[in-house]
DRENLUM-118170 format. One record per residue (C-alpha): x, y, z. Coordinates in pm, whole numbers, padded with zeros to 5 digits, always signed. Example, Ala and Ser with C-alpha at 12.3 -4.5 7.8 and 13.67 -1.06 7.14 Angstrom:
REM residues 2
+01230-00450+00780+01367-00106+00714
REM end
This chain:
REM residues 356
+02994+00317+06227+03270+00072+06334+03355+00286+06635+02994+00271+06754+02997-00105+06741+03304-00147+06962+03247+00160+07178+03243-00031+07501+03588-00179+07427+03731+00157+07348+03583+00308+07663+03738+00029+07868+04078+00129+07732+04031+00466+07896+03902+00322+08233+04137+00026+08243+04439+00115+08046+04703-00149+07974+04984+00083+08054+05021+00355+08307+04867+00413+08646+04517+00262+08653+04423+00451+08970+04423+00777+08781+04194+00634+08506+03843+00772+08491+03538+00570+08603+03368+00366+08327+03023+00506+08412+03151+00860+08386+03301+00778+08046+02974+00632+07927+02779+00940+08037+03023+01160+07858+03005+00943+07542+02626+00967+07550+02650+01339+07593+02860+01364+07279+02607+01159+07081+02321+01380+07200+02511+01699+07106+02574+01556+06755+02212+01464+06701+02099+01797+06828+02333+01979+06586+02208+01762+06293+01844+01840+06373+01917+02210+06412+02100+02227+06080+01811+02037+05910+01558+02287+06049+01759+02584+05952+01809+02459+05594+01617+02671+05347+01411+02520+05069+01543+02547+04716+01317+02747+04477+01100+02549+04233+01238+02524+03875+01009+02731+03641+00828+02543+03348+00996+02572+03004+00868+02839+02778+00734+02769+02425+01052+02911+02270+01273+02678+02482+01059+02378+02405+01071+02435+02026+01446+02499+02045+01486+02165+02237+01285+01981+01967+01458+02165+01676+01802+02064+01815+01704+01694+01787+01551+01713+01436+01877+01626+01257+01981+01357+01499+02093+01049+01301+01873+00806+01499+01562+01031+01469+01638+01107+01094+01659+00733+01018+01335+00645+01186+01147+00940+01040+01272+00856+00691+01154+00495+00715+00815+00597+00840+00788+00866+00568+00873+00607+00290+00604+00370+00414+00337+00642+00450+00420+00796+00109+00372+00468-00067+00042+00414+00125-00077+00768+00020-00006+00692-00347-00232+00388-00330-00500+00525-00101-00538+00904-00161-00790+00939+00116-00516+00901+00386-00311+01193+00257-00489+01450+00467-00463+01236+00780-00085+01192+00726-00060+01567+00731-00274+01623+01041-00127+01342+01264+00235+01481+01289+00103+01831+01364-00109+01682+01641+00181+01486+01779+00404+01799+01788+00137+02000+01969+00085+01723+02225+00461+01695+02289+00490+02069+02344+00204+02066+02599+00338+01771+02787+00698+01900+02804+00560+02235+02943+00393+02020+03215+00728+01846+03285+00631+01502+03153+00948+01315+03040+01097+01608+02833+01384+01408+02693+01162+01136+02543+00885+01366+02430+01139+01599+02258+01261+01296+02059+00909+01214+01952+00839+01578+01864+01156+01599+01661+01069+01290+01468+00716+01425+01397+00857+01760+01282+01104+01596+01047+00832+01371+00905+00607+01676+00850+00886+01865+00658+00953+01555+00446+00579+01519+00376+00536+01871+00267+00835+01857+00031+00721+01527-00107+00371+01645-00164+00487+01958-00344+00718+01763-00575+00443+01513-00650+00197+01774-00753+00457+01957-00957+00565+01651-01152+00220+01505-01210-00022+01756-01363-00393+01729-01292-00534+01435-01489-00847+01514-01691-01111+01250-01683-01172+01137-02044-01447+00928-02201-01436+00795-02558-01731+00695-02774-01743+00589-03137-02001+00700-03398-02041+00496-03714-02054+00678-04048-02154+00545-04391-01909+00598-04687-02045+00416-04991-02086+00064-04873-01818+00091-04599-01875+00167-04237-01620+00394-04079-01614+00534-03731-01563+00876-03575-01409+00915-03228-01572+01152-02979-01378+01240-02659-01468+01447-02355-01170+01691-02361-01035+01688-02720-00770+01956-02655-00596+01734-02401-00530+01461-02662-00196+01431-02846-00272+01125-03066-00541+00856-03105-00450+00489-03150-00670+00207-03261-00684-00148-03388-00974-00357-03528-00832-00692-03460-00672-00793-03120-00379-00967-03300-00268-00661-03488-00058-00358-03397-00217-00026-03297-00243+00233-03581-00253+00613-03552-00553+00796-03686-00310+01066-03818-00305+01436-03772-00503+01733-03909-00354+02060-04033-00497+02256-03734-00252+02332-03449-00327+02270-03085-00214+02588-02896-00143+02382-02580+00147+02188-02732+00192+02363-03074+00137+02027-03249-00135+01932-03499-00466+01805-03364-00512+01432-03411-00769+01302-03665-01074+01124-03526-01173+00897-03818-01111+00522-03795-01102+00337-04130-01285+00012-04117-01253-00231-04416-01480-00498-04277-01789-00518-04503-01973-00782-04301-01969-00948-03964-01856-00812-03628-01585-00548-03588-01408-00540-03252-01239-00202-03212-00995-00106-02941-00908+00265-02893-00670+00447-02670-00485+00778-02675-00168+00962-02575-00212+01275-02365-00010+01593-02407+00265+01449-02190+00293+01137-02402+00138+00919-02136-00071+00628-02270-00431+00592-02155-00639+00283-02083-00809+00110-02376-01180+00144-02465-01335-00164-02634-01630-00151-02890-01810-00415-03092-02029-00342-03395-02241-00566-03617-02141-00409-03951-02460-00530-04134-02687-00396-03859-02503-00062-03848-02518-00026-04223-02890-00089-04227-02965+00157-03947-02761+00429-04113-02925+00366-04452-03274+00369-04293-03197+00696-04110-03076+00860-04431-03388+00747-04613-03623+00875-04346-03436+01201-04323-03520+01267-04693-03789+01530-04748-03900+01400-05090-04211+01201-05157-04169+00825-05206-04357+00831-05527-04394+01148-05741-04691+01202-05974-04555+01390-06275-04808+01504-06538-04717+01516-06908-04998+01607-07145-05280+01363-07068-05056+01106-06891-04932+01085-06528-04602+00915-06479-04531+00773-06133-04162+00840-06058-03994+00671-05758-03778+00884-05529-03409+00881-05633-03324+00774-05278-03479+00431-05337-03230+00343-05604-02935+00464-05408-02709+00258-05178-02932+00369-04891-03246+00230-05055-03095-00091-05175-02948-00158-04826-03255-00089-04621-03588-00081-04819-03781-00398-04887-04076-00264-05083-04283+00042-05179-04651+00048-05113-04864+00303-05300-05225+00391-05362-05411+00598-05626-05669+00845-05498-05664+00683-05150-05490+00777-04829-05442+00407-04754-05180+00265-04997-05274-00082-05109-05032-00190-05381-04688-00327-05304-04379-00325-05527-04048-00490-05447-03747-00260-05430-03583-00470-05695-03877-00404-05936-03858-00032-05908-03704+00162-06198-03560+00501-06133-03725+00626-06458-04084+00519-06418-04296+00288-06209-04632+00332-06378-04806+00538-06649-05168+00648-06586-05438+00848-06758-05420+01194-06617-05800+01216-06571-05796+00919-06336-05530+01052-06097-05606+01309-05826-05315+01216-05589-05081+00937-05505-05008+00814-05148-04713+00589-05063-04496+00452-04787-04192+00229-04753-04145-00109-04577-03795-00172-04453-03607-00498-04420-03671-00505-04048-04055-00496-04128-04088-00143-03995-04255+00125-04213-04214+00485-04300-04469+00761-04287-04726+00802-04567-04642+01078-04811-04883+01220-05068-04798+01355-05418-05025+01549-05641-04982+01552-06025-04748+01832-06128-04601+01927-06464
REM end
């Protein structure tokens, strides 16, 4: 203090006053002893007061209810709401592109809130931690509402797979669409040339109970007689959303040959029938050989008389639907025959016995 610094000067004013009788003034040493005494008394009183001072009781830790109330009070703070909204927008877009992070973005804010509650209870920076906990809580609420709205607006997508099966109609090759979940399809669209517009396959009279609309037809009309047909197929689901495109390529001539060959081989008739009339046996080719199937796939007929190993070949173009050969009935016990196709493969050997 200022008085402590100039104490000697002030004490001299008492021992050597400027006015009055200096003989009655006190001795300077006596004044200094008295001044020291006052100092000691003051220090003694300060130490006594310090010793007698009682300690304040410790502040108790915040309860869970108080901590949650503190965090909740800050949830709708403008600063926290702005930051949480920006973080939510970024995370929501990331979750749309990478679905695997959706679960983590739900777990992380819960973990942050729990950590903030524990640390606040232990008296670690309650003001800062309550801000962080409020931001995490607001993000969690936004995330839950956003997830519920997303799943409500976007129904579960059904994985679809489309295949095309060729069918033979006269000399034309058409295609039939097969799909994994037919009841989820509203309409099929196709095009056979990439520079043309997509066409609808049309609709059948049957009603789909899921949308009360007719089922789509599955037949694709193909007018290409030869060459390669490039077919692109897609569909509209029950919500009118357009699917991706499936691409198919077919060699029409090869497809026609395979279908005709399969139809010929699926026939149960003998290739060459032995029909007996009086003393004659007429060899009658199967009607299938003169049909479109036969003309489009069979190269020749090989037959044998009274032998299980046919040895006589006849071109498909030399076969008459009425009669191939007339023989004496006494010389014919059975007829064996098989077909040779255009791809040089052959059918099974079939045997015919003379019948009336």
